[in-house]
N, C-alpha and C positions, 0 to 999 in steps of 0.2 A: 504494500500500500504506500501511496505517496504521502509524505508529510507536508502539511500545509503551512506556508509561511506568509502568504498573502491571501486576502479573500479570494476564494475560488470563483471562477466564472461558471456559475451553475444555472441551469434552467430549473424552473420550479418543479418539473416532473422527474428530474434525474435523481438517482440515488447513488451516492458515492461516499461510503463510510470512510473516514480518515482518522488515523491515530494522531493525537496532538500531544506535544511534549514540552511546550513552552508557553509562557504567558502571552507572548506575541501571537502564537498560533491560536490560543483560546480567544484572544481579543479579535483577531481577524475572522474567526468563525462566527463569533457573536455579531460582529458588524455585518457580515454577509447574510446571516439569517435574518437580521433586522431589515436589511434592504430588500430581501425577498418576501418578507411577511406581508400578509394582506389584512389581517384583522386582529390578532391577539398574540401577546407575549406573556409568558409565565416564567418568573425567575426565582430560583431558590438560591440564596446566597447568605453567607454568615454575616457580612458587614458591607455589602455593596461593592466589595472588592475594587478599590479605587484604580488599581492597575488595569482593570477592564472597563468598568462602568463610569468612571470619572475621567474619561478621556474624550478629547474633542471629536475624534472620528466616530466614536460610538454615539455621543450626544447629538452630533449632526445627523447621523443615520436615524436615530430615534425621533428626532424632531421631524425629519422628512416623513417617516412612517406615520406619525400621529397627524401631522397637518394635511397630509394627502388623503386622509380618510376621516370622515366625521364619526365613524363608529369604532375607531381603534381602541383597544383596551390593553393596558400594561399592568400586570399584577406582580408585585414583588414581595416575597416572603423572606424576612430577614430575622436573624437570631439576636442581634445586638443593635437595635435602632439608635440607642443613645450614643454609642460609639460612632455611628454614621453621622449623626448630627454634629458631634464635636469636631469631626474632621472637616466640616465645611464642604461636603460633597456636592459637586455641581449637578449630579443626577437629582439630588433632593431639591436643589434650587429650581431645576427645570420642572420638577413635579409640582412645586408651588405655583408656577405659572400655568401649567397645563393640568390642573388638578382634576378635571373631569375625565381625563384619560389614564392617569397614572395613580395607582393606589399601593400603599405600603401596609403590610401587616407584620406584627411581631409573632414569631413562633413561640407559643406558650411553653414554658419549661416542663409542665406536666405532660406534654405530648412527646417528650423524649428529645434527645439530642440527635441532630442529623450530622453525619460526617460528609455527606455528598453535597454537590452543588450542580445545578443544571440550568439550562436556558432552553425553553421550548417556544417555537413559533408556529402558530396556526395548526396545532395538533399533529404536526408532521416533522418539522425540523427539530433536531435536538443536538445540544452540546452538553455532554455529561462528563463529570469527574467524580469518581468514587470517593475521593478525599479532597475536601475543599481547601486544605492547606497545601496542596500540591497542584502543579499545572499539567499533570498527565491526564489525558482523557480521550474522548472520541467525539466526532461530530458526524452527522449525516443530515443532508438537507431534505431528504425525503424518506423517512422511516416512521410512518404513521403508527405502526403497532407498538414500537418501543416508546415513541413520544406519548402515545395515549396511555400506556402503562404508567409512566412517571407523572403525566398530567392528572390521571385519576387520583393518585396519592397526593399530589399537590392540592387538588380541589378539596379533598377531605380535610387536609390541614388548614386550607384557606377558610373553609366554612367554620372550622372549630376555633379560629382565631379572630379576635376583634381588631379593629383598626388601632394601631399603636397610638396611645394617648399623647406621647410627646410629639409625634408627627401630626396628629389631629390638631393639637394646640398650636402647631406651627402653620396651621391653615392648609394642610394638605388634605 
């Protein structure tokens, strides 16, 4: 398998699983999935991972995704929202401006700790890392069965969690 260092030129119908081994490859895959998305993004992350989600390239792709569609939805499930706020994350700032499209929720401690991190676009594209503290993972722009599996678990957690009070207080 080819290792991805730049966003791959993919069509929305192609399936090309790739092994990722660096922060740059994860970021490139997330940007490409965002650019190819039509309606929804679901992100499970420990702290909004600034090396991926607080980068101008991602934020520009996200802004284009949201503004090109009146029905776009971005759901972000994080484990430490207070840490994210303290860092002055630009993703959080964007969410304040585009608050009808982007929502953050706190993973409640009683639901257990998650070691993984993932990004799902439109119930088919997935970037997955089994350990959120490492940059090794995989991506596939068209793997609906795997994406749906992780999205089902994400949805269960999402519905069990309330909007993070600190973020709500910040008018997100």
